C-alpha positions as CSV (number, residue, x, y, z in Angstrom):
1,X,-18.0,-45.5,50.2
2,X,-16.9,-42.0,49.5
3,X,-16.5,-42.8,45.8
4,X,-20.0,-44.2,45.6
5,X,-21.4,-41.0,47.3
6,X,-19.3,-38.8,45.1
7,X,-20.6,-40.5,42.0
8,X,-24.2,-40.4,43.2
9,X,-24.0,-36.6,43.9
10,X,-21.7,-35.9,40.9
11,X,-24.1,-33.5,39.2
12,X,-25.0,-31.6,42.4
13,X,-21.4,-31.2,43.3
14,X,-20.6,-29.9,39.8
15,X,-23.5,-27.4,39.9
16,X,-22.4,-26.2,43.4
17,X,-18.9,-25.7,42.1
18,X,-20.1,-23.7,39.1
19,X,-22.3,-21.5,41.4
20,X,-19.3,-20.8,43.7
21,X,-17.1,-19.9,40.7
22,X,-19.8,-17.6,39.3
23,X,-20.2,-15.9,42.7
24,X,-16.5,-15.4,42.9
25,X,-16.3,-14.0,39.4
26,X,-19.2,-11.6,40.1
27,X,-17.7,-10.4,43.3
28,X,-14.4,-9.7,41.6
29,X,-16.1,-7.8,38.8
30,X,-18.0,-5.7,41.4
31,X,-14.8,-4.8,43.2
32,X,-13.1,-3.9,39.9
33,X,-16.0,-1.6,38.9
34,X,-15.9,0.1,42.3
35,X,-12.2,0.6,42.1
36,X,-12.5,2.1,38.6
37,X,-15.2,4.5,39.8
38,X,-13.0,5.5,42.8
39,X,-10.1,6.2,40.5
40,X,-12.3,8.1,38.1
41,X,-13.5,10.3,41.0
42,X,-9.9,11.0,42.0
43,X,-9.0,11.8,38.4
44,X,-11.9,14.2,38.0
45,X,-11.1,16.0,41.3
46,X,-7.5,16.3,40.3
47,X,-7.8,17.3,36.6
48,X,-11.2,19.1,36.4
49,X,-11.5,20.6,39.9
50,X,-7.8,21.3,40.4
51,X,-7.9,20.0,44.0
52,X,-4.8,19.2,45.9
53,X,-3.8,15.7,46.9
54,X,-4.6,16.3,50.5
55,X,-8.0,17.7,49.7
56,X,-8.8,14.8,47.4
57,X,-7.6,12.3,50.1
58,X,-10.0,13.9,52.6
59,X,-12.9,13.9,50.1
60,X,-12.6,10.3,49.1
61,X,-11.5,9.1,52.6
62,X,-8.2,7.5,51.3
63,X,-4.6,8.1,52.3
64,X,-2.6,10.8,50.5
65,X,-0.2,8.0,49.3
66,X,-3.0,6.2,47.6
67,X,-4.2,9.3,45.9
68,X,-0.6,10.1,44.7
69,X,-0.4,6.6,43.3
70,X,-3.6,7.0,41.3
71,X,-2.5,10.4,40.0
72,X,0.9,8.9,39.1
73,X,-0.9,6.1,37.2
74,X,-3.1,8.6,35.4
75,X,-0.2,10.8,34.4
76,X,1.7,7.8,33.1
77,X,-1.3,6.8,30.9
78,X,-1.3,10.3,29.3
79,X,2.3,10.0,28.1
């Protein structure tokens, strides 16, 4: 019985699976874009505004360790 139903709704199941994949892909892209913006803000505050790590952490509401990690990544990219 399950095989009969599965075959009958095959196209609908496939469409739903594709929609779910697209939603997941879109959500992942949005998170990546947001993370990039956040890292860009930290970079700007550090390099252009000469703010300290603790001031940046307060400004972007993140931990000092997180800010240090981003700055370290930025510094490594410049080598």
